[in-house]
N, C-alpha and C positions, 0 to 999 in steps of 0.2 A: 791505637793500632797503626803501624807504619803503612805508608803507601805500598811498599813492596809486599807486606803481609796481606794487605787487602787485595792487591792484584793477584797474589797467589791463591787466595780463597776464591776469588771470582773464577780463576782459571780452573781450579779443582771442581767448583760447582758446575761450570759449563761442561767440563769433561764428563762429570757424572751424568748430566742430563743427556749428553750425546750417547754415552755408553748405554744408559738405561733405554733410550730410544732405539738404539741398535738392537738390543736384546729383544725388545718387543717386535720389531720388524722381522728379526731372524727366527723368532718362535713361529711366526706365520710361514716363513720360508720352510722351516723344518716340518711344520704341520702338513704343508703341501708335499714335501718329500716323503713323509709317511703315507700320505694318501696314495702316491704313486706305488709305493712298495706293498700296500695292502689291498688296493682296489682290484687288481687284475687276477689275483690268485683264485677267488671264488668263481671267476668267469672262465677258467682255463678249459673246462669241458665244453662250454659253448663256443669258445674260440676255436678249439680243435674241430668241432663240427662245422663251424663257419668256413674254416680254411680247407676242410677235407683231408686232414692228416690224422695221425694216430696219437694216442696219449704219450707214447715214448718220444715223439718229436718235440714235446714241450721241454725236454731236457736241453735241447739246443738253444732255447731262449735264454735260460740261465747261463749256459756256458758262454754264449756270445756277449751278453751284457757284462759278465764278470771279466772277460778278456778285454773288452774295450775299456772298462773302467780302470783296470790294472795298467793299461798302456797310457791313457790320456791324463789320469789324475796327477801324476808327478809333473808332467809337462805344464798343465794348466796352473797348478799351484806355483810352480817356478815363475811362470809368466805373471802371476799375480804379485809375487815378490818384486818383480822387475818393473812392471808398468802400472801397478795399482790393483788391489784385490777386488774392488768393486767392479772395475771394467771386466775382469775375467769372470766374476760371479754373474754379471749381467749377460755376458756372451754365453756362458754355460746354461743359464736359464732360458735364453732364446733358443739355443740348440735343442734343449730338452722339450720346449714347447713345440718346436717344429716337428720333432720326432713323435710327440704325443698326438699331434694332428695327423701325421702320416699313418699312425696305427688305426685311426678312425676309418680311413679310406683304403687301407691295404687289403687287397682281395686275394692275395696268394701267400703261400708259406714263405717264400723267399723275401718278398717285399715286407711282410710282417716281421720276419727275422731281422732284417737290416734296420728297420725302424725301431724295433725293440732294443737292439744293441745300441743305437744312437741315443736312445732315451737314457742310457747309463751315464750321460754327462752330469746328471743330478748328483752323482756320488761325490763330486768335488765341492758341492755347496758347503757342507759342514766344515771342512778344513779352511776354506776361504773365509767363512764367517768367524771361525776361531781366530784367524790371523787379524781380521779387521777389529774385533773386540780387543784383542791383545794390544795391537798397536795404538788404539785409542786410549786404552787403560794406562799406557806408559805415561801419558800426560799428567796423571794424578799419582804416579808412582805406586799404583796398585794394580798393575796390569795382570799379574799372576793370579791374585785372589779373585779379582773381578771375572777373569776368564774362567776360572774353575767353577764359580757359582753359575755363570752364564751357560757353561757347557752342560751342566746338569739340567737347567731349564730347557735348553735346546733339545736334549734327548727326550725330555718329557713331551715336548711338542712333536718330535719325530714318532715316538711310540703311540701317542694319542692319535696322530694322523693315520698310522697304520691300522689302528682299531676302527677308526671312523671309515676309512676306505674299505676295509673288509666287510663291515656291516652295511655300508651304503650300496656297494656294488650289486649284491644279490637282490636287494629290495628295489633298486632302480630298474634292474633288468626285468624283475617280476612285474613291475608296474607298467613298463613300456613295451616289453616283449620284443624290443628292437636292440640288437647288439651295437649297431652303429651309433644310435642315440646314446646308449649307455656309455660308450667309450669317449664320447665328447666331454663328459664331466671332468676327468683328470686333465684333459687338454685345455679346457677353459680355466681350471684352477692354476695350471702352470703359466698360462698366458697372463692371468691377472697378477701372479707373483712376480713375473718379469717386470711388469709396470711398477709394482711396489718397490722392487730393487732399484729401478731407474729413478724413481721420484723420491724415495725415502731414505736411501742409504748413502752416507757420505763416503768419500774416497779416502783411502789410506795414503801415506806419503812414502813412495818408493825411494830407495837409495839410488842416486844417479851413478852413471858409469857402469851399469851392469850389462852383461851380454848373455845370450842363450847358448849354452854348451850343446850345440846340435849333435856333435859326434857322440857325446856322452849319452844323450837321450836316445839316439839310434841304437847304441849298444845295449842300453837298459831295456828298450822296447823289444829288441831281439831276444834278450834273455828271458823277459817276462812271457813273450809269445811262445818260446820253446818250452818253458816250464809249465805254463798253464795248458798248452796243447798236450804235453805228455800226460799231465794229470787227467785231462779230459778223456784221452784215449785209454788210460788206465781204468777209469770208471766205466767206460762204454765197452771196452774190449777185453778187460782183464789183464793180469800180469803176463800172459803168454804172448801178447802182441809185441813183437820185437821192436817196432818203431817207437813204442812208449819209452823204452830205455835208451834208445839212440837219441831221441829228443831231450830226455832228461839230462843225459850226460852233456849234450851240446849246450843246453841251457845253463848248467852249472859252469861250464867252461866260459860261456859268455859273461857270467858274473865275475869270474876271475879277471878276465880281460877288462871288464868295466872298472873294477876297483883299481887296477894298475893305471888305467887311462886317467881316471879322475884324480889320482894323486899327483898327476903332472899338470893339472889345469889350475889357472889362477882363479877362475870363477866357475867351479864345477857344477854340473847338473845336480849332483848330490854330494855334499861335502862329507867325504868318508871319514875325515878326521873328527868332525862333529859327531857323526854316528858312533864313533869309537869312545866317546866320552862316557864316564861312569853314570852320568845322569841321563844319558840318551839311549845307549844300547839296551839296557834292561826294559825300557819303555817300548821300544820297537819289538823286542823279543816277546814281551807280554802281549802286544797286539797280535802277533802271529799265533801265540798259544790260545788266546781268548777266541780267535777266529775258528779254532778247531771245534769248540762247543757251540759258539754262537751261530756260526754259519753251517758248519759241517754236520752237526748232530740233529738238526731239525727234521730232516727227512727220516732218519731212523726212529726218532721219537714218535713221529706221526704214524709210521707203519707199525711200530710196537703197539701203539694205542688201538690200532685197528685189527691187530692179530686176534684170531679166535681164541678165547680163553680156555676152550676145551683142550688145547694143546698142553696145558699146564703152565702157561705164561701168556702174557698179552692181556689187554683189557677188553677186547671185542666191542669197541665203541663204533658207532656209525659216524658219518661225516659231520653231522651237527655237533655231536658230543666231542669229536676230535677238535673241531674248531673252538669249542669252549675251553678245552685243555690249553690250546695255544693262546687263547685269550687270557687265561690266568697267568701264563708265562709272560705275556706282554705287559700285563699289569704289574707283575713283580719287577720287570725291567724299569718301569716308570717309577715305582717306589724306590728302587735302588738308586736311580738318577736323582730323585728328590733328596734322599738321605745324603748322597754325596754333596749336593749343593748346600745342604744345611750344615753338615758336620765339617766341611772343608773350611768354614769360617774360623773355627777355633782349633780343629784337630790338625795333626801333621799329615800333609798330603801323601807323604811316603808311606806312613803307617796305614792310611786309608786304602791306598793301592794294594798293599800287602794283604790287608784284611779282606778286601773285595776278591782278590785272587784266591785266597783260602776258602771263601764261601763257595766259589765255583767248584773247587776241588771237593769240598764237603758235600755239596748238593749231589754231584754225580757219584761220589763214593757211596752215598746212602742207597743208590739204585742197586748196588750189588746184593745186599740182603733184603731190601724192601722195594719190590716192584710188582707185586701181585694184586694189590688193591689200588683203586683209583685215588683214594686219599693219600696213599704213600707216594704215588707218582706226582701228584699235585704239590705235596710238601717238598719233595726233592727238587722239583722244577722251581718252586718259589724261592728256595734257598739259593740255588744256582742263579736264578734270575736277579735276585738282589745284588749279587756280586757282579754279574755281567752288566747290569744297568749302570752301576757305579763305574765300572771300567770303561764302558762305551763313552761315558761323560768325561772321565778323567784323562784318558790316554791322549787325545788330541791337544788338550790344554797343557798337559805335562810336557809333551813334545815341544809345544810352542815356548813354554817357559825355559826349556833347556837349550833353545836354539839362539844363535847370535841374531842381532837385528838384520833384517833383510832375508832371513831364512825361515821365518815363522810359518809361512804358507806351505813350503815344501816339506818341512819337518812334520807338521800336522798331517799333511796328506800321506806321508809315508806310513803313518800308523794305519790308515785305511788300506793302503796297498799291501802291507804285511799281513793285516787281518784277512784280506781277501785271499791272499796266497795260502794262509793257514786254513781258511775254510775250504778252498778248492782242494788242497792237499788232503784234508780230513774227509771230504766228500768222496774223493776217489778211493782212498783206503777203506773207508767204511763200506762203500759200495761193493768192493771186492770181498771184504770180510763177511758181509751179510749174504752175498751170493754163494759163497763157499758152502754155507749151511743150508741154503735153499734146496728143497727136494729131499732132504734127509729126515724131514718130519712128515707127519701124516697128511698135511694139506698139500704137499708138493710145491707150494708157492711161498710159504712163510719162511723167513730166516730162522735159524736155530737160536735157542736161548744163549748158547755160547757166543754167537756172533754179537748179540746185543750186549752181553757182559763185556766183551772186548771193547765195544764202542764206549760204554760208560767208564771203563777203566782208563782208556786213553784220555777221555775228557777230564776225568778226575786228576790224572797225572799231569795234564797240561796246566790245570789250575794251581796245583801245589808247586810245580816247577816254576811257574811265574812268580809265586810268592817268595820262593827261595832266591830267584834272580834279582828281585827288587830289593833284597837285603843289601845288595852291592851298591845301591844308589846312595850318594852322600846324604846325611841326615838333613842338611840345610837346603837340599834341592827343592825346586818347585815352590819356593816361598818368595814373598815380596822383598825379604832381606837380601836374597841372592840377586834380585833385580836391582836393588839399590847399590849393591856392591859393584855390579857390572857397570852401572852408570857413573861411578866415581872416576876421577881423572886417572889416567894410566901413564905415568911418566916413562915407563919402559917401552910404551908403544906396542904392547903385546896382547892387548885386550881382544883383538880379533882372533887370536889363536887359542886363548885359554880361559876366557871369561865364562862364567856360569850365569845364564840368564833365567 
């Protein structure tokens, strides 16, 4: 064996060790992220009593955190591409830890709301982790396949953390009887994970000569703020509130201005030309569509499960049984992520994405004829959950694989932003649809069956539409072969414009 070959083998072995180590650390990070997402939900009733507010005020927690995450995730991801993904990951973890400790001592609704919104910095963790793994994987020319498998494991950690958090919260509160003591648990977890990131995660190598497109991010933030505000008002005030439509039109106009502005920049906040590539735009569109069911449909599913079955629909489950239904759904997400990690080693990533999207469509389509029995609902949710789990794992890594070097962080992060917008859009629309039918049934509070059928139909259509859009992705996309081709010499000097990574 030649010296060059031996050196290459040592390099690949070293890179494999680093990447495997990274995956282990990041599973812990995502476990913590899942704890944050699952821990507080069972405590909402106690938090409401502690703050002296109403149950309806809890809606503002979700709206504030979604809005902040939509605004800051693209900026932080871009900063990661510019200055190093570990640096920004550590900063995001520290900010999340600070907000988590603030929640422990927040004594009023507004201070709690601000702290809750700031805790949303954890949303950027996964895109930055994907970028770090992908950049490390480039060393052994297997960045794409390694990232796909790693993404599946990270989602397993995320969903497992959500289950652990949800189960632990109620038990800790029951044992201590003290909300303040209970809320210290996630704060301690995030603080420890910040130390893990600081000591255990190596830095990526940013490209020199980058700059932050401040103007582009300001326009993007304005557009996201206007759109998400419009959708929030739609959910809270209904379609008759005129400012909803004023804000929506203004937000769409801001995005038109954003695209035109970005096309004139040498180093744009978001490279619109990259987004227009056939291996990128279907991925981002799929993220939006999967957000409809993954984020937007959970509320309607929970209320349907609790609807009195004497109305001729609904399951009439109490809070404990409803949490068990959600638990089954979360387990199916984990199984879907594991299956993606396993099958992506040999199967076509493009076909796996198409199949996962179709599963989401099939799962929700089955709700139309089969929704009266618990086993039917669980079966439908499990099928949709398998597809959703695979998509949550696949989309950030697919976006990273389709991005030029130096844009992996922002491309991965945009899948989260578009997913959040899709979920916010669906949540607003579903809220209006279900409210229209409320009061027309005997209970005077339950939504009509027609409203729920509309929700399931929209979710099914979103899954099937995503599967169709992914057919436009080139067959060679998201594979290591595409990465190797991109790494080859480019005598024309056009790799930055047209390469497929």
